[in-house]
C-alpha positions as CSV (number, residue, x, y, z in Angstrom):
1,M,-8.8,14.2,-9.7
2,A,-9.0,10.9,-11.2
3,N,-12.3,8.7,-10.5
4,K,-12.6,6.4,-7.7
5,R,-12.4,3.2,-10.0
6,D,-9.1,4.4,-11.3
7,L,-7.9,5.3,-7.8
8,K,-8.8,1.9,-6.8
9,K,-6.9,0.2,-9.6
10,I,-3.8,2.2,-9.1
11,I,-3.8,1.2,-5.5
12,N,-4.4,-2.4,-5.9
13,Y,-1.8,-2.4,-8.9
14,I,0.8,-1.0,-6.7
15,C,0.1,-3.1,-3.6
16,S,0.4,-6.2,-5.9
17,D,3.5,-5.2,-7.3
18,L,5.1,-4.7,-3.9
19,F,3.6,-8.0,-2.7
20,S,5.3,-9.9,-5.7
21,E,8.5,-7.8,-5.0
22,C,8.6,-8.9,-1.4
23,I,7.9,-12.5,-2.4
24,A,11.0,-12.3,-4.9
25,A,13.2,-10.7,-2.5
26,S,12.5,-13.4,0.2
27,L,13.2,-16.3,-2.5
28,Y,16.6,-14.5,-3.4
29,N,17.2,-13.9,-0.1
30,G,16.5,-17.5,1.7
31,N,14.1,-17.9,4.5
32,K,16.6,-16.2,7.1
33,K,13.8,-13.8,8.3
34,Q,10.7,-15.4,7.3
35,E,8.8,-13.5,10.2
36,E,9.6,-10.1,9.0
37,I,8.6,-11.1,5.5
38,N,5.3,-12.3,6.6
39,A,5.0,-8.9,8.5
40,I,5.6,-6.9,5.5
41,L,3.0,-9.1,3.3
42,T,0.6,-8.5,6.0
43,S,1.1,-4.7,6.1
44,I,0.9,-4.6,2.4
45,I,-2.5,-6.3,2.3
46,I,-3.8,-4.3,5.3
47,V,-2.7,-1.1,3.5
48,Q,-4.4,-2.0,0.4
49,S,-7.7,-2.6,2.1
50,N,-7.8,0.1,4.2
51,Y,-7.0,2.7,1.3
52,V,-9.5,1.0,-1.2
53,C,-12.3,1.3,1.6
54,R,-11.4,4.8,2.4
55,I,-12.0,6.0,-1.3
56,S,-15.6,5.1,-1.2
57,H,-16.4,6.7,2.2
58,P,-14.8,10.2,2.2
59,E,-15.0,12.0,5.6
60,P,-17.8,14.2,6.3
61,G,-17.2,17.9,6.5
62,M,-13.9,17.7,4.4
63,S,-13.9,18.9,0.9
64,K,-13.2,16.0,-1.4
65,K,-10.4,17.9,-2.9
66,A,-8.5,18.1,0.3
67,Y,-9.5,14.7,1.3
68,F,-8.3,12.7,-1.5
69,K,-5.2,14.9,-1.7
70,D,-4.4,13.8,2.0
71,L,-5.2,10.3,1.1
72,K,-2.7,10.3,-1.7
73,E,0.0,11.7,0.5
74,K,-0.6,9.2,3.2
75,F,-0.7,6.1,1.1
76,T,2.5,7.4,-0.7
77,A,4.1,8.0,2.8
78,Q,2.9,4.2,3.9
79,I,4.2,2.6,0.3
80,E,7.7,4.4,0.6
81,E,8.0,2.9,4.1
82,I,7.2,-0.7,3.0
83,T,9.7,-0.2,0.3
84,D,12.4,0.7,2.5
85,N,11.5,-2.4,4.6
86,I,11.5,-4.6,1.6
87,A,15.0,-3.2,0.6
88,N,16.3,-4.0,4.2
89,I,15.6,-7.6,4.0
């Protein structure tokens, strides 16, 4: 398991890349779906802040290994969903 600081950096890096990808997709696509783009950008920011906060405060009663494995799986699932939304713009 990587340390918490590395996990936070990875999450921030992935979310910033998705944010810029969404901005680029909106610029190349035009401003036809501005509300949808704003919703995607907002969801990226929410996911980033949610998971960075969850790294520092693991759930009590759950082993750390299981907690961080679950955290990574849920983060990956949400990132895949956001990526699909960006592809559909």
